[in-house]
N, C-alpha and C positions, 0 to 999 in steps of 0.2 A: 676077819669079820669087820673090823674097823676100816680096813682098806676098801672093802666092797661098799660099805655105807658112804664113805667119803666120795667114791667115784659116782655113786648115784646122786648125791647132792650136787656135785659139779655138773653133771649132765642136765639136771633139772634147771640149774641156774642159767645155763646157756640157752636152753629152750625158751625160758621166760624172756630173756633179753631179745631173742629173735622175734618173738611175738610182739613185744612192745616197740621195737625199732621199725617194723614194717606196717604201714597203715593198711587197714582192710580194704580190698578191692570190691567195687560194686559192679554188678553185671550191667546196670543201666545208670551211667553217670548223669547227674542232674546238671542242667545248664543253669547259669546264674539267673535268678529271678523266676525259676520255673514254677515255684509254688506260690508266686504272688498273683493275686486276683485283682485285675484292674476293673473298677466300676465303670459302666458305660451308660450314658444318658441318651444314646441314639435309639429312637423308636423305629421298629421295622414293621411296615404295613404288609399284611398278607396280600399276595398277588391274586387277582381274580381274572380268569381268562375272559377276554373280550369276545362278545358274540356279535357277528356282523348282522346288523339290523337290515331287514328288507322292507323297502317302501311298499306299502300295500297297493300303491298306484302303479307299480312296475308291472309290465305285461308278463304273462306266464312264459316260461322258457320254451323256445321252439323245439319241436320234436326233431330228434337227430335222424339223419338219413339211414335207411335200412340197406343201402347199397354198399358193397365192398368190391374191390378189384383184387383178383388173385395174381400175385406177383410170382417171381421165380422162387423155387425151393419151398413152396408151400406158404410163403408169407402173404399177409393180407394188408390192404391199404384202403382207406376211405378216399374215393376219387374226388378230385377238385371239381369245381363247376365246369371247367374246360380242361381237356387233355389234348396234348399234341403228340401224336405217334407218327411213325413212318409207314407208308404203304408197304405191304408185304408182311407186316407184323400181325400177330394174333392177339386177341384180347378176351379175357374171361371175366364176366361180372356175375356177382351173386347178390340176391336180395333175400333177407330173412323173412320167413313166413311159410305157412303150409299151403297157401294158395296165392301164387304171385302172377300178376298180369304184366306184360311187357309192351313197350312201345319203342320202335326203332325206325330208321329211314325206310320209307315205303318202297324204295328201289329194291330192297332185299326180298320183299314179298312179290313184287311184280314179276320177277324172274324165278321165283321159288328157289332161291340160291341155296345149294347144298353146303356152302361154307358156313351157313348160320345154323346153330343147333340150340334149341331151347328145351330144357327139361325141368320138371318139378320133382324135387326130392322131398323127403319127409319134413325137413326143417327149413329148407331154402329153395328158391328158384335159381336156375343157372342159365346164363346166356353165354355162348362161345361163338366168336366170329374168327374164322381162320383166314390167313392170307388176305388181309384187308386191302381194299383198293381206294382210290380217291373218291369214287362214287359212294362209298360207305360213310363218308363224312356226314355227321348229323347228330341229333340228340338221341340218347339211349336212356330210357326211364322205366321205372317199375313201381308197382303199388300193390298193397295187400287187398285182397277181395274179402269182404264180409258177406257170408251167405247164410240165408235162412231158407232151407228147402231148395227150390229152383231159382229163388230171387237173390241176386248178388249186387253189391254196390261197392264203390271204391272207398277205402279207409283213408281219408285225407291226412291223418296223422302218421301214417306208415307209408312213406313214399321215398323215392331216391331217383336222382337223375344226374347225368353228365353229358356234355357236348364234346364229341371226339373229332379232332381234325386229323385226317390221315394224309400227311404231306407227301406230295409226289412232285418232284422237280420237273416232270414232263407235263403235268396237269395242274395248273394253279387254280383253275376253276373247277367246281364240282360238276361233273358231266351232266348234261341235260338230255332228256329223251328225244328232243326234236330240234331242228335247226331254227325254227321260229317259235316264239311264245307270245301270247297276247296277255297284256295286263290292263285291266279295266280301272280307269281313274274315276273314283266315286267321290264327290265333294264332301260327303258326310263321314268318310273314314280314311285312314292312311292307306296308301298304295305301296306295295313292296315290289321292287324290281330285283328278282332273285339271282343276283350275281354273287353267289357264295364262293368262298375260296377254301382251298385245302390247307393253306398255310396262313395262320392268323396274322403273321407279320408282313404279309404281302401288301404292297401299295396298290390300291384299286381306284380307278377313275371311271367316271361315267361320261359318255360322249353322245352327242346328237349327230345323226347321219346327215340331215338336211335342215339348215345349213350345217356344215361340218364344224363343230366346236365342242369344247368340253363344258359339261354342266357342273357348275361350282357347288360344292358341298358347304353350306353355311352353318350347319350344326343346329338349325332351328326348323327351317322349312324343308331342307333336304339333309338327311343324315346317312351315315353308313354304319352298318352292323355286320361284322364278318360272319355271324351266324345266320343272318337273314338276307342281307344285300343292301341296296339303296332304298331308303324309305322317304316317300313324299308325304309329309305330315298333313298337308292341306292341298290336295290336288286341285288344279284348275284346268280349264280348256286350253290354255296356252302351252301346257306341258305335253300335249298329245303329239305323236310322231313316232319315228323309228330311232331307237337308241341301241348302244352296245357298250360293253365294259372292257377295260384294259387292266391288266395286272402286271406288276413289276416286283420281283423279289430280289433284284440286284443282278444275279447271274442269269436269270431266266426272264424272258419277256413274252407275254402271251396276249393275244387279242381274241375277243370272243367270236370272231368270225372264222376261227379255225374249224376245220371239218369235223363234224360229229360232236366234238367235246364242248363246243360253245354254240351260242345262238344270238340272233337279233331279237330285240323285244319291241313289239308294237304296242304303243300306249294309246288306248282308246278312251276318250272321255264320254261318260254316260251320265245323264241326269237320272235321278231316282224318281220313279213314278210316285206321285203324291196322292194317288187314289186307289180304290179297290181293284182287284184283279180283273183283267179283260177275259171274260168267260163266254164260251159257246156250249150248246148242248145239241145232241142229235141222237135219235133213236134208230135202231136197225130197221124198224118199220113202225109206222103210226097206226096201221090197221093190221091186227093179228088175229088169226083163227084160234079158237079154244084148243088147248093141248099143245100149242107151239111154244117156242122159246123166244125171248126178246132181250136185246141189249140196249142200254141207254148210256151214251158216252158224254162226259162232261170234260171240257178242255180249257186250260188256261195258258196263255202266252205271256212270258214275263222276263225279267232280268235273270241272269245266270245264278245269282246268289239269293234270290227272293223265294222263300218257301211258301207253299200254299197248303191249306188244310181244307178237306172236303167233308160235307155232311149231306145226307140224303133224307128226303121225306117222300114216301111212296104209298099208294093206296092200300096195299096188303100189310102195312106195318102194324096197324091196329089189330089185325087178325093174326099177327105173328106168322105171316107167310114166310117161308124160307127164301132168302135171296143170297147172292154172292156179290160182294163188293171188293174190287181190286184197285188200289191206288199205285201210281208209278210216276216217274219223271225222267227226263233225259235232256241232254244238251244237243242242240242242232247248230252246226256251223253254217252260217248264212253268208259266208265270204270272209275275206281277211279283215280281222278286227271287229267282227260282229258275231256274237253267239246268243242264241235264244234258249231259254228254258221252257220246255213243254211239260206241263203237269197235267196228268189225266186221272180220272176216276170213272170206272165203268161198273154199272149195276146190271146183274143178269137175273132174270126170272125165268124159271123153267116150268113147263107144263101149265101154261097160262090158264087161269080161272076167271070167273066173273068178277071176283073181288080184286083182281089185279088191274082192272081197267081204271083209267083216270090219269091224273097229273103226277109226273115224276119230277120232283123238285130237287135241284142241285144247289147247294150253298157253298161257294168258294170264298175263302177268307185268307188275307195276309195281314201284315202289320198295319197297313193303311186303311183296312176296312173289309167289307164283304160284298159279294155280288150274288144275286139269286136269279137262276134261270130255270125254265120248266119245259118239259116235252109231254104231249098228251098221247096216250095209248088207248085205242078203241078195240073192243072185241067184236069180231064179225063172225 
């Protein structure tokens, strides 16, 4: 019994010595000074997000273009103001909107080209031009139509446009429909000599035929725009004559006298008439039997770009007699370098009655004024 008791005491003594000799381990040892709190006198200001102020005088942001170009693998891209593509390529343009109107080079309409396809989808309009040629170079634009019933107008805030050059190493100039073209030099407005190119980097010069010399481009009176041609800002009579253009792209040299694809330009100087239109009037017959029909024709001769508006006063107007009035105009070639615009208005009265006899007055008006002429109809 004493032996067991002594062994128990000895074991207890060894255990206590082990506990006292080994310091207790902490799972998270403290670093020196960990519990010290350092006072700080630094003041921290709360950060307020800065708002970009907009000047009330700044103009409203411009409306973005509604046009996109369909790229490969279904990707879309906003077209730049000008695009340079190669002849033979195809192009697809889309414009966002449920009623889209398009404008493109008139060459495609003239020949009703099957390469051009225009479709209106539910949410966008689509224009596809396949296998493009140098002649397709020009501006392609679209706009949204706002319609109320049968009346539609262009939405100026929903438009898109791009000018596409279809480069062809065989044709530096955009092909022209004829070998000669007449350009009228009007002192009141710029004149455009349409030597447009298919490659915007081509070097283009303007030349006079007689005497043979190059016409200098000074950047003020004479300028060059690859999308238009040469522009005479302030035409004078000294600039009339026969001219042609030459283009150089480095490897290719082309003169506008080449067959079919180019042309000479005849510059004709014309003074603008400063008076009312020159008007004549003529009746199919001045003496008409009752029950017959009669026509009265009013004609104006003028410059090709001067528009004329017609108005009629006739005996049966106060009695609301039915008449038919038709207005038209056409250009007449009166020789190389001279074209006249013929504007006409014709009034027709059928089954003539007593109230239809009297003076038929035609009033022709342009921007410079108006002219009044009359024809007298008698009933016999």
